[in-house]
PDB file with one MODEL, atoms N, CA, C and O in Angstrom:
MODEL        1
ATOM      1  N   MET A   1      52.588  82.697  75.771  1.00  0.00           N
ATOM      2  CA  MET A   1      52.913  81.429  76.417  1.00  0.00           C
ATOM      3  C   MET A   1      53.288  82.051  77.584  1.00  0.00           C
ATOM      4  O   MET A   1      53.777  83.122  77.942  1.00  0.00           O
ATOM      5  N   ALA A   2      52.737  80.602  78.246  1.00  0.00           N
ATOM      6  CA  ALA A   2      52.965  80.631  80.033  1.00  0.00           C
ATOM      7  C   ALA A   2      54.581  80.369  80.311  1.00  0.00           C
ATOM      8  O   ALA A   2      55.419  79.543  79.951  1.00  0.00           O
ATOM      9  N   ARG A   3      54.539  81.468  81.102  1.00  0.00           N
ATOM     10  CA  ARG A   3      55.854  80.986  82.098  1.00  0.00           C
ATOM     11  C   ARG A   3      56.219  79.756  82.960  1.00  0.00           C
ATOM     12  O   ARG A   3      55.318  79.477  83.751  1.00  0.00           O
ATOM     13  N   SER A   4      57.160  79.050  83.013  1.00  0.00           N
ATOM     14  CA  SER A   4      57.643  78.141  83.642  1.00  0.00           C
ATOM     15  C   SER A   4      58.005  78.544  84.840  1.00  0.00           C
ATOM     16  O   SER A   4      58.648  79.543  85.160  1.00  0.00           O
ATOM     17  N   PRO A   5      57.391  77.408  85.713  1.00  0.00           N
ATOM     18  CA  PRO A   5      57.913  78.403  87.123  1.00  0.00           C
ATOM     19  C   PRO A   5      58.845  78.295  87.972  1.00  0.00           C
ATOM     20  O   PRO A   5      59.296  77.172  88.200  1.00  0.00           O
ATOM     21  N   LYS A   6      59.410  79.543  88.709  1.00  0.00           N
ATOM     22  CA  LYS A   6      60.722  79.189  89.352  1.00  0.00           C
ATOM     23  C   LYS A   6      60.644  80.012  90.637  1.00  0.00           C
ATOM     24  O   LYS A   6      59.819  80.921  90.730  1.00  0.00           O
ATOM     25  N   PRO A   7      61.790  79.606  91.987  1.00  0.00           N
ATOM     26  CA  PRO A   7      61.323  79.990  92.919  1.00  0.00           C
ATOM     27  C   PRO A   7      62.022  81.422  92.825  1.00  0.00           C
ATOM     28  O   PRO A   7      62.992  81.629  92.096  1.00  0.00           O
ATOM     29  N   TRP A   8      61.358  82.500  93.733  1.00  0.00           N
ATOM     30  CA  TRP A   8      61.632  83.863  94.119  1.00  0.00           C
ATOM     31  C   TRP A   8      61.664  84.314  95.368  1.00  0.00           C
ATOM     32  O   TRP A   8      60.803  84.086  96.218  1.00  0.00           O
ATOM     33  N   TYR A   9      62.882  85.111  95.545  1.00  0.00           N
ATOM     34  CA  TYR A   9      63.124  85.300  96.957  1.00  0.00           C
ATOM     35  C   TYR A   9      61.753  86.364  96.984  1.00  0.00           C
ATOM     36  O   TYR A   9      60.964  86.698  96.100  1.00  0.00           O
ATOM     37  N   ARG A  10      61.873  86.720  98.431  1.00  0.00           N
ATOM     38  CA  ARG A  10      60.767  88.060  98.949  1.00  0.00           C
ATOM     39  C   ARG A  10      61.357  88.407 100.038  1.00  0.00           C
ATOM     40  O   ARG A  10      61.310  87.717 101.057  1.00  0.00           O
ATOM     41  N   LYS A  11      62.175  89.862  99.921  1.00  0.00           N
ATOM     42  CA  LYS A  11      62.993  90.204 100.633  1.00  0.00           C
ATOM     43  C   LYS A  11      62.064  90.545 102.401  1.00  0.00           C
ATOM     44  O   LYS A  11      62.277  90.123 103.538  1.00  0.00           O
ATOM     45  N   ASP A  12      61.224  91.315 101.922  1.00  0.00           N
ATOM     46  CA  ASP A  12      60.084  91.945 102.623  1.00  0.00           C
ATOM     47  C   ASP A  12      59.749  90.388 103.994  1.00  0.00           C
ATOM     48  O   ASP A  12      59.919  90.529 105.205  1.00  0.00           O
ATOM     49  N   ARG A  13      59.298  89.137 103.351  1.00  0.00           N
ATOM     50  CA  ARG A  13      59.092  88.144 104.226  1.00  0.00           C
ATOM     51  C   ARG A  13      60.440  87.241 104.379  1.00  0.00           C
ATOM     52  O   ARG A  13      60.390  86.374 105.252  1.00  0.00           O
ATOM     53  N   LYS A  14      61.985  87.387 103.403  1.00  0.00           N
ATOM     54  CA  LYS A  14      62.845  86.483 103.814  1.00  0.00           C
ATOM     55  C   LYS A  14      62.224  85.017 103.930  1.00  0.00           C
ATOM     56  O   LYS A  14      62.315  84.136 104.785  1.00  0.00           O
ATOM     57  N   SER A  15      61.457  85.141 102.531  1.00  0.00           N
ATOM     58  CA  SER A  15      61.226  83.728 102.139  1.00  0.00           C
ATOM     59  C   SER A  15      61.227  83.316 101.222  1.00  0.00           C
ATOM     60  O   SER A  15      61.016  84.279 100.485  1.00  0.00           O
ATOM     61  N   TRP A  16      61.379  81.969 100.280  1.00  0.00           N
ATOM     62  CA  TRP A  16      61.671  81.838  98.766  1.00  0.00           C
ATOM     63  C   TRP A  16      59.992  81.474  98.686  1.00  0.00           C
ATOM     64  O   TRP A  16      59.301  81.123  99.642  1.00  0.00           O
ATOM     65  N   PHE A  17      59.648  81.615  97.608  1.00  0.00           N
ATOM     66  CA  PHE A  17      58.329  81.153  97.069  1.00  0.00           C
ATOM     67  C   PHE A  17      58.261  80.931  95.504  1.00  0.00           C
ATOM     68  O   PHE A  17      58.974  81.522  94.694  1.00  0.00           O
ATOM     69  N   VAL A  18      57.460  80.151  95.254  1.00  0.00           N
ATOM     70  CA  VAL A  18      56.668  79.697  94.036  1.00  0.00           C
ATOM     71  C   VAL A  18      55.233  79.692  93.684  1.00  0.00           C
ATOM     72  O   VAL A  18      54.253  79.677  94.429  1.00  0.00           O
ATOM     73  N   THR A  19      55.322  79.711  92.219  1.00  0.00           N
ATOM     74  CA  THR A  19      53.688  79.885  91.973  1.00  0.00           C
ATOM     75  C   THR A  19      53.537  78.411  90.931  1.00  0.00           C
ATOM     76  O   THR A  19      54.228  78.246  89.926  1.00  0.00           O
ATOM     77  N   ILE A  20      52.677  77.601  91.335  1.00  0.00           N
ATOM     78  CA  ILE A  20      52.693  76.576  90.514  1.00  0.00           C
ATOM     79  C   ILE A  20      51.301  75.917  90.417  1.00  0.00           C
ATOM     80  O   ILE A  20      50.824  75.236  91.325  1.00  0.00           O
ATOM     81  N   HIS A  21      50.519  76.247  88.915  1.00  0.00           N
ATOM     82  CA  HIS A  21      49.418  75.911  88.813  1.00  0.00           C
ATOM     83  C   HIS A  21      48.567  77.015  89.595  1.00  0.00           C
ATOM     84  O   HIS A  21      47.783  76.482  90.380  1.00  0.00           O
ATOM     85  N   GLY A  22      48.514  78.379  89.591  1.00  0.00           N
ATOM     86  CA  GLY A  22      48.070  79.217  90.376  1.00  0.00           C
ATOM     87  C   GLY A  22      48.228  79.421  91.588  1.00  0.00           C
ATOM     88  O   GLY A  22      47.905  80.421  92.229  1.00  0.00           O
ATOM     89  N   LYS A  23      48.795  78.359  91.986  1.00  0.00           N
ATOM     90  CA  LYS A  23      48.924  78.376  94.061  1.00  0.00           C
ATOM     91  C   LYS A  23      50.190  78.584  94.302  1.00  0.00           C
ATOM     92  O   LYS A  23      51.064  77.921  93.743  1.00  0.00           O
ATOM     93  N   ARG A  24      50.499  79.735  95.348  1.00  0.00           N
ATOM     94  CA  ARG A  24      51.637  80.280  95.341  1.00  0.00           C
ATOM     95  C   ARG A  24      52.112  79.513  96.836  1.00  0.00           C
ATOM     96  O   ARG A  24      51.329  79.452  97.784  1.00  0.00           O
ATOM     97  N   HIS A  25      53.274  79.038  96.881  1.00  0.00           N
ATOM     98  CA  HIS A  25      53.509  78.023  97.869  1.00  0.00           C
ATOM     99  C   HIS A  25      55.013  78.488  98.132  1.00  0.00           C
ATOM    100  O   HIS A  25      55.921  78.697  97.328  1.00  0.00           O
ATOM    101  N   ASN A  26      54.970  78.598  99.791  1.00  0.00           N
ATOM    102  CA  ASN A  26      56.305  79.205 100.600  1.00  0.00           C
ATOM    103  C   ASN A  26      56.554  78.107 100.719  1.00  0.00           C
ATOM    104  O   ASN A  26      55.847  77.137 100.990  1.00  0.00           O
ATOM    105  N   LEU A  27      58.575  78.315 100.328  1.00  0.00           N
ATOM    106  CA  LEU A  27      59.287  77.143 100.537  1.00  0.00           C
ATOM    107  C   LEU A  27      60.143  77.222 101.836  1.00  0.00           C
ATOM    108  O   LEU A  27      60.680  76.267 102.397  1.00  0.00           O
ATOM    109  N   GLY A  28      60.172  78.487 102.200  1.00  0.00           N
ATOM    110  CA  GLY A  28      61.028  78.703 103.249  1.00  0.00           C
ATOM    111  C   GLY A  28      62.000  79.630 102.867  1.00  0.00           C
ATOM    112  O   GLY A  28      61.937  80.112 101.736  1.00  0.00           O
ATOM    113  N   ASN A  29      63.229  80.078 103.931  1.00  0.00           N
ATOM    114  CA  ASN A  29      64.020  80.688 104.150  1.00  0.00           C
ATOM    115  C   ASN A  29      65.275  80.069 103.538  1.00  0.00           C
ATOM    116  O   ASN A  29      65.735  80.682 102.575  1.00  0.00           O
ATOM    117  N   ASP A  30      65.883  79.006 103.913  1.00  0.00           N
ATOM    118  CA  ASP A  30      66.670  78.030 103.384  1.00  0.00           C
ATOM    119  C   ASP A  30      66.609  78.349 101.916  1.00  0.00           C
ATOM    120  O   ASP A  30      65.508  78.463 101.377  1.00  0.00           O
ATOM    121  N   ARG A  31      67.670  78.492 101.267  1.00  0.00           N
ATOM    122  CA  ARG A  31      67.347  78.215  99.980  1.00  0.00           C
ATOM    123  C   ARG A  31      67.978  77.285  99.169  1.00  0.00           C
ATOM    124  O   ARG A  31      67.558  77.268  98.012  1.00  0.00           O
ATOM    125  N   LYS A  32      68.889  76.486  99.451  1.00  0.00           N
ATOM    126  CA  LYS A  32      69.114  75.041  99.009  1.00  0.00           C
ATOM    127  C   LYS A  32      68.170  73.954  99.526  1.00  0.00           C
ATOM    128  O   LYS A  32      68.187  72.895  98.897  1.00  0.00           O
ATOM    129  N   LEU A  33      67.309  74.059 100.625  1.00  0.00           N
ATOM    130  CA  LEU A  33      65.854  73.239 100.872  1.00  0.00           C
ATOM    131  C   LEU A  33      64.737  73.767 100.031  1.00  0.00           C
ATOM    132  O   LEU A  33      63.904  73.027  99.507  1.00  0.00           O
ATOM    133  N   ALA A  34      64.746  75.405  99.888  1.00  0.00           N
ATOM    134  CA  ALA A  34      63.439  75.529  99.028  1.00  0.00           C
ATOM    135  C   ALA A  34      63.355  74.989  97.528  1.00  0.00           C
ATOM    136  O   ALA A  34      62.302  74.779  96.926  1.00  0.00           O
ATOM    137  N   PHE A  35      64.765  74.781  96.979  1.00  0.00           N
ATOM    138  CA  PHE A  35      65.018  74.430  95.730  1.00  0.00           C
ATOM    139  C   PHE A  35      64.660  73.232  96.147  1.00  0.00           C
ATOM    140  O   PHE A  35      63.459  73.178  95.880  1.00  0.00           O
ATOM    141  N   GLN A  36      64.947  72.321  96.598  1.00  0.00           N
ATOM    142  CA  GLN A  36      64.605  70.746  96.563  1.00  0.00           C
ATOM    143  C   GLN A  36      62.929  70.887  96.838  1.00  0.00           C
ATOM    144  O   GLN A  36      62.194  70.391  95.984  1.00  0.00           O
ATOM    145  N   GLN A  37      62.352  71.515  97.945  1.00  0.00           N
ATOM    146  CA  GLN A  37      61.203  71.439  98.016  1.00  0.00           C
ATOM    147  C   GLN A  37      60.223  71.634  96.643  1.00  0.00           C
ATOM    148  O   GLN A  37      59.173  71.018  96.462  1.00  0.00           O
ATOM    149  N   PHE A  38      60.869  72.733  95.625  1.00  0.00           N
ATOM    150  CA  PHE A  38      60.351  72.799  94.461  1.00  0.00           C
ATOM    151  C   PHE A  38      60.284  72.191  93.601  1.00  0.00           C
ATOM    152  O   PHE A  38      59.308  72.242  92.853  1.00  0.00           O
ATOM    153  N   HIS A  39      61.248  71.442  93.417  1.00  0.00           N
ATOM    154  CA  HIS A  39      61.697  70.083  92.729  1.00  0.00           C
ATOM    155  C   HIS A  39      60.543  68.992  93.047  1.00  0.00           C
ATOM    156  O   HIS A  39      59.895  68.381  92.198  1.00  0.00           O
ATOM    157  N   GLU A  40      60.460  68.913  94.051  1.00  0.00           N
ATOM    158  CA  GLU A  40      59.274  67.595  94.974  1.00  0.00           C
ATOM    159  C   GLU A  40      57.779  68.237  94.341  1.00  0.00           C
ATOM    160  O   GLU A  40      56.763  67.541  94.318  1.00  0.00           O
ATOM    161  N   LEU A  41      57.801  69.360  93.942  1.00  0.00           N
ATOM    162  CA  LEU A  41      56.512  69.797  93.927  1.00  0.00           C
ATOM    163  C   LEU A  41      55.981  69.541  92.179  1.00  0.00           C
ATOM    164  O   LEU A  41      54.922  69.176  91.667  1.00  0.00           O
ATOM    165  N   MET A  42      57.479  69.992  91.586  1.00  0.00           N
ATOM    166  CA  MET A  42      57.009  69.918  90.259  1.00  0.00           C
ATOM    167  C   MET A  42      56.972  68.793  90.011  1.00  0.00           C
ATOM    168  O   MET A  42      56.566  68.690  88.853  1.00  0.00           O
ATOM    169  N   LEU A  43      57.244  67.465  90.607  1.00  0.00           N
ATOM    170  CA  LEU A  43      57.126  66.077  90.254  1.00  0.00           C
ATOM    171  C   LEU A  43      55.678  65.667  90.633  1.00  0.00           C
ATOM    172  O   LEU A  43      55.252  64.595  90.202  1.00  0.00           O
ATOM    173  N   LYS A  44      54.881  66.471  91.429  1.00  0.00           N
ATOM    174  CA  LYS A  44      53.645  65.942  91.715  1.00  0.00           C
ATOM    175  C   LYS A  44      52.917  66.453  90.140  1.00  0.00           C
ATOM    176  O   LYS A  44      53.194  67.334  89.325  1.00  0.00           O
ATOM    177  N   PRO A  45      51.980  65.505  90.223  1.00  0.00           N
ATOM    178  CA  PRO A  45      51.020  65.625  88.640  1.00  0.00           C
ATOM    179  C   PRO A  45      50.072  66.963  89.309  1.00  0.00           C
ATOM    180  O   PRO A  45      50.048  67.525  90.404  1.00  0.00           O
ATOM    181  N   ASN A  46      49.506  67.083  88.323  1.00  0.00           N
ATOM    182  CA  ASN A  46      48.203  68.464  88.512  1.00  0.00           C
ATOM    183  C   ASN A  46      47.396  67.778  88.272  1.00  0.00           C
ATOM    184  O   ASN A  46      47.224  67.300  87.151  1.00  0.00           O
ATOM    185  N   SER A  47      46.421  67.468  89.647  1.00  0.00           N
ATOM    186  CA  SER A  47      45.271  66.814  89.489  1.00  0.00           C
ATOM    187  C   SER A  47      44.367  67.768  89.750  1.00  0.00           C
ATOM    188  O   SER A  47      44.673  68.514  90.680  1.00  0.00           O
ATOM    189  N   PRO A  48      43.068  68.028  89.066  1.00  0.00           N
ATOM    190  CA  PRO A  48      42.091  69.138  89.249  1.00  0.00           C
ATOM    191  C   PRO A  48      40.879  69.032  90.115  1.00  0.00           C
ATOM    192  O   PRO A  48      40.142  68.057  89.971  1.00  0.00           O
ATOM    193  N   GLN A  49      40.587  70.021  91.067  1.00  0.00           N
ATOM    194  CA  GLN A  49      39.987  69.940  91.811  1.00  0.00           C
ATOM    195  C   GLN A  49      38.358  69.911  91.933  1.00  0.00           C
ATOM    196  O   GLN A  49      37.879  71.025  91.723  1.00  0.00           O
ATOM    197  N   ILE A  50      37.571  69.082  92.170  1.00  0.00           N
ATOM    198  CA  ILE A  50      36.341  68.659  91.562  1.00  0.00           C
ATOM    199  C   ILE A  50      35.433  68.610  92.828  1.00  0.00           C
ATOM    200  O   ILE A  50      35.376  67.748  93.706  1.00  0.00           O
ATOM    201  N   SER A  51      34.539  70.110  92.638  1.00  0.00           N
ATOM    202  CA  SER A  51      33.506  70.181  93.564  1.00  0.00           C
ATOM    203  C   SER A  51      32.715  69.124  93.816  1.00  0.00           C
ATOM    204  O   SER A  51      32.701  68.181  93.024  1.00  0.00           O
ATOM    205  N   SER A  52      31.805  69.126  95.154  1.00  0.00           N
ATOM    206  CA  SER A  52      31.160  68.026  95.776  1.00  0.00           C
ATOM    207  C   SER A  52      29.602  68.117  94.825  1.00  0.00           C
ATOM    208  O   SER A  52      28.685  67.315  94.998  1.00  0.00           O
ATOM    209  N   ASN A  53      29.561  69.281  93.802  1.00  0.00           N
ATOM    210  CA  ASN A  53      28.263  69.143  93.300  1.00  0.00           C
ATOM    211  C   ASN A  53      28.433  69.588  91.964  1.00  0.00           C
ATOM    212  O   ASN A  53      27.986  70.652  91.535  1.00  0.00           O
ATOM    213  N   SER A  54      29.237  68.565  91.163  1.00  0.00           N
ATOM    214  CA  SER A  54      29.892  69.601  89.836  1.00  0.00           C
ATOM    215  C   SER A  54      29.212  67.782  89.263  1.00  0.00           C
ATOM    216  O   SER A  54      29.235  66.728  89.900  1.00  0.00           O
ATOM    217  N   LEU A  55      28.711  68.049  87.952  1.00  0.00           N
ATOM    218  CA  LEU A  55      28.005  67.160  86.985  1.00  0.00           C
ATOM    219  C   LEU A  55      28.764  66.178  87.213  1.00  0.00           C
ATOM    220  O   LEU A  55      28.312  65.127  87.666  1.00  0.00           O
ATOM    221  N   ALA A  56      30.243  66.377  86.897  1.00  0.00           N
ATOM    222  CA  ALA A  56      31.398  65.101  86.631  1.00  0.00           C
ATOM    223  C   ALA A  56      31.090  64.229  87.732  1.00  0.00           C
ATOM    224  O   ALA A  56      30.496  63.189  87.446  1.00  0.00           O
ATOM    225  N   LEU A  57      31.366  64.440  88.881  1.00  0.00           N
ATOM    226  CA  LEU A  57      30.977  63.725  90.117  1.00  0.00           C
ATOM    227  C   LEU A  57      29.451  63.277  90.305  1.00  0.00           C
ATOM    228  O   LEU A  57      29.451  62.324  91.084  1.00  0.00           O
ATOM    229  N   LEU A  58      28.495  63.510  90.003  1.00  0.00           N
ATOM    230  CA  LEU A  58      27.572  63.250  90.240  1.00  0.00           C
ATOM    231  C   LEU A  58      27.174  61.892  88.919  1.00  0.00           C
ATOM    232  O   LEU A  58      26.428  60.952  89.192  1.00  0.00           O
ATOM    233  N   ILE A  59      27.711  62.030  87.800  1.00  0.00           N
ATOM    234  CA  ILE A  59      27.757  61.240  86.929  1.00  0.00           C
ATOM    235  C   ILE A  59      28.326  60.047  87.043  1.00  0.00           C
ATOM    236  O   ILE A  59      27.890  58.948  86.700  1.00  0.00           O
ATOM    237  N   ASP A  60      29.821  60.477  87.796  1.00  0.00           N
ATOM    238  CA  ASP A  60      30.324  58.770  88.204  1.00  0.00           C
ATOM    239  C   ASP A  60      30.337  58.405  89.261  1.00  0.00           C
ATOM    240  O   ASP A  60      31.241  57.648  89.614  1.00  0.00           O
ATOM    241  N   SER A  61      29.370  58.798  90.126  1.00  0.00           N
ATOM    242  CA  SER A  61      28.630  58.283  91.480  1.00  0.00           C
ATOM    243  C   SER A  61      27.341  57.394  91.221  1.00  0.00           C
ATOM    244  O   SER A  61      26.741  56.612  91.958  1.00  0.00           O
ATOM    245  N   ARG A  62      27.104  57.845  89.744  1.00  0.00           N
ATOM    246  CA  ARG A  62      26.095  56.615  89.473  1.00  0.00           C
ATOM    247  C   ARG A  62      26.418  55.456  89.203  1.00  0.00           C
ATOM    248  O   ARG A  62      27.459  55.156  88.618  1.00  0.00           O
ATOM    249  N   PRO A  63      25.178  54.308  89.778  1.00  0.00           N
ATOM    250  CA  PRO A  63      25.227  53.053  89.420  1.00  0.00           C
ATOM    251  C   PRO A  63      25.549  52.581  87.812  1.00  0.00           C
ATOM    252  O   PRO A  63      25.587  51.387  87.515  1.00  0.00           O
TER     253      PRO A  63
ENDMDL
END
């Protein structure tokens, strides 16, 4: 079972970080602003990245 993302503090960088959908985000060094930014990131839908030469893109681009 996958863990739900939550921010953590890195002492060596003095910043808050979170990993969402496999991508790490630097939320800054202010705790309150970091959690606000975390909630904004969680509200964004997960849209898969499709490379420009993928089969799905080629099929969708046909007339």
